[in-house]
C-alpha positions as CSV (number, residue, x, y, z in Angstrom):
1,M,-25.3,71.8,-75.9
2,P,-28.1,73.3,-77.8
3,E,-30.3,70.4,-78.8
4,N,-29.8,71.3,-82.7
5,A,-26.0,72.2,-82.4
6,F,-25.9,68.1,-80.7
7,L,-28.3,67.0,-83.9
8,A,-26.0,68.7,-86.3
9,Y,-23.1,66.9,-84.5
10,Q,-24.7,63.8,-84.7
11,T,-25.8,64.0,-88.2
12,N,-22.2,64.9,-89.0
13,S,-20.3,62.0,-86.8
14,A,-22.9,59.3,-88.2
15,R,-22.0,60.3,-91.7
16,G,-18.2,59.3,-91.4
17,A,-19.1,56.3,-89.5
18,S,-18.7,52.7,-90.4
19,P,-22.2,50.5,-91.0
20,V,-21.8,48.9,-87.9
21,G,-21.2,52.7,-86.2
22,Q,-24.1,54.2,-87.5
23,V,-26.4,50.9,-86.4
24,V,-24.6,51.6,-83.2
25,A,-26.1,55.3,-83.7
26,L,-29.3,54.3,-84.4
27,Y,-29.6,51.9,-80.9
28,D,-28.4,55.8,-79.6
29,T,-31.3,57.0,-81.0
30,I,-33.5,54.7,-79.9
31,L,-32.4,54.9,-76.2
32,R,-32.9,58.6,-76.5
33,D,-35.9,58.1,-77.1
34,F,-36.9,55.7,-74.1
35,R,-35.6,58.4,-71.9
36,R,-37.4,61.1,-72.6
37,A,-40.5,58.8,-73.2
38,A,-39.6,57.9,-69.7
39,A,-39.5,61.6,-68.4
40,A,-43.0,61.7,-70.2
41,V,-44.0,59.8,-68.3
42,D,-42.8,60.9,-65.0
43,A,-43.9,64.2,-66.0
44,G,-47.7,62.8,-67.0
45,N,-47.0,64.5,-70.6
46,V,-49.2,61.7,-72.4
47,E,-48.0,63.3,-76.3
48,G,-44.3,63.6,-75.7
49,R,-44.3,59.4,-74.3
50,V,-46.5,58.9,-77.8
51,F,-44.6,61.5,-79.9
52,E,-40.7,59.3,-78.5
53,L,-42.1,55.8,-78.2
54,N,-43.3,56.1,-81.7
55,H,-40.5,57.5,-82.9
56,A,-38.2,54.9,-82.1
57,L,-40.9,52.3,-83.5
58,T,-39.9,54.1,-86.7
59,V,-36.0,54.0,-85.7
60,I,-36.4,50.4,-85.0
61,G,-38.5,49.7,-88.0
62,H,-35.5,50.8,-89.9
63,L,-33.1,48.6,-88.3
64,R,-35.6,45.8,-89.1
65,S,-35.9,47.1,-92.9
66,V,-32.0,46.5,-93.4
67,L,-31.3,43.2,-92.0
68,D,-29.5,41.3,-94.2
69,H,-31.1,38.0,-94.3
70,Q,-28.4,36.4,-97.0
71,R,-24.9,37.5,-95.5
72,G,-26.5,37.9,-91.8
73,G,-28.1,34.2,-91.0
74,E,-29.0,33.2,-87.6
75,A,-28.2,37.1,-86.6
76,A,-30.8,38.2,-89.1
77,R,-33.6,35.9,-87.6
78,R,-32.2,36.7,-84.1
79,L,-32.4,40.4,-84.4
80,E,-35.7,40.2,-86.4
81,R,-37.1,38.8,-83.2
82,F,-35.4,41.0,-81.1
83,Y,-37.3,43.6,-82.9
84,D,-40.5,41.7,-83.0
85,V,-40.5,41.3,-79.7
86,T,-39.5,44.8,-78.2
87,Q,-41.9,46.4,-80.6
88,S,-44.9,44.6,-78.9
89,M,-43.1,45.7,-75.2
90,I,-43.1,49.4,-76.9
91,V,-46.9,48.8,-77.7
92,Q,-47.7,47.5,-74.2
93,A,-45.3,51.0,-73.1
94,N,-48.2,52.9,-75.0
95,L,-51.3,51.3,-73.5
96,S,-49.9,51.1,-70.5
97,P,-47.1,53.1,-69.3
98,S,-44.9,53.1,-66.7
99,R,-41.5,53.7,-65.6
100,E,-39.9,50.2,-65.6
101,G,-41.5,49.0,-68.6
102,I,-39.6,51.7,-70.8
103,Q,-36.6,50.9,-68.6
104,R,-36.7,46.9,-69.4
105,L,-36.7,48.5,-72.9
106,A,-34.1,50.8,-72.5
107,D,-31.9,48.0,-70.5
108,L,-32.4,44.9,-73.5
109,Y,-31.4,48.2,-75.9
110,S,-28.4,49.3,-74.4
111,A,-27.4,45.4,-74.1
112,V,-27.7,45.4,-77.7
113,R,-25.7,48.7,-78.6
114,Q,-22.9,47.4,-76.6
115,A,-22.9,44.4,-78.4
116,W,-22.6,46.3,-81.5
117,Q,-20.1,48.3,-80.2
118,E,-17.8,45.5,-79.3
119,A,-18.4,43.7,-82.8
120,E,-17.0,47.1,-84.5
121,R,-14.6,47.1,-82.1
122,Q,-12.7,43.0,-83.0
123,L,-13.8,43.6,-86.6
124,P,-12.1,42.0,-88.0
125,S,-11.3,39.4,-85.8
126,F,-14.8,38.2,-85.3
127,S,-17.6,38.9,-87.7
128,A,-20.6,41.2,-85.9
129,E,-23.2,37.9,-86.7
130,N,-20.7,36.1,-84.2
131,T,-21.3,38.9,-81.3
132,A,-24.8,39.7,-82.0
133,D,-25.6,35.9,-82.0
134,R,-23.5,35.1,-78.8
135,W,-25.4,38.5,-77.6
136,L,-28.9,37.4,-78.4
137,A,-28.6,33.7,-77.2
138,E,-27.7,35.5,-73.8
139,T,-30.5,37.6,-73.5
140,M,-32.7,35.5,-74.5
141,G,-32.6,32.9,-72.1
142,Q,-30.6,30.6,-73.8
143,P,-26.6,30.2,-72.9
144,A,-23.7,30.5,-75.7
145,Q,-22.7,27.6,-77.3
146,T,-19.2,26.6,-78.2
147,P,-18.2,26.9,-81.8
148,A,-18.2,22.3,-81.0
149,A,-21.5,22.6,-80.0
150,D,-23.0,24.8,-82.2
151,T,-22.9,22.0,-85.2
152,A,-24.8,19.5,-83.0
153,A,-26.9,22.6,-81.6
154,S,-27.4,24.2,-85.5
155,A,-28.6,19.7,-86.8
156,S,-31.0,19.8,-83.8
157,G,-32.6,23.0,-85.0
158,K,-31.4,25.0,-82.1
159,W,-30.4,28.4,-81.4
160,R,-27.0,28.5,-81.8
161,A,-24.3,31.5,-81.3
C-alpha cells in the first residue's frame, strides 16, 4: 500500500475509533517511528534517525499533554513517569544511536500498546486505569498486587496495581 494511501486509511480509522482506540493508534505511530529510526541507524542515515525519533518525542508529548490526572489517578502518574523515562531514552538514542536502544524502546511501547488494546477489549468490565496500572507496575519491576494488597500498599505509599 503506498504511504499516502496508508496514512489516509489510518486517519479515517482514527476518526472513528474510541478514545482508547485513538491512544492505541498513537502508540502505533510511535512504534512505526522506532522501526524507521532503527532502519536509519542500519543505513547510517543520521537525518532520518533524528527525524523519526523527534517525531516519536512529539507524539509522546501529545500523549503526555492529554493525561487526565483527576480521573486517571495513579495510572496517569505512572504513565507520566513512563513517558519521562522513555523520553530520556530517546534523547540518549539520538546522542548514541544503537539498534538495541531503539529496540528496547519499541519493546516497551509495544507492551504498553498491548495493555491499552486489552483495556479497550475489556471495557466496561475493567477500567483502563486498572489495566494500565497493572502493566506499569509489572514493567517497572514491581509485581502487580491483589486488590486486598492495594490498600496496604497505598497506605504505605508504595506503587499499587
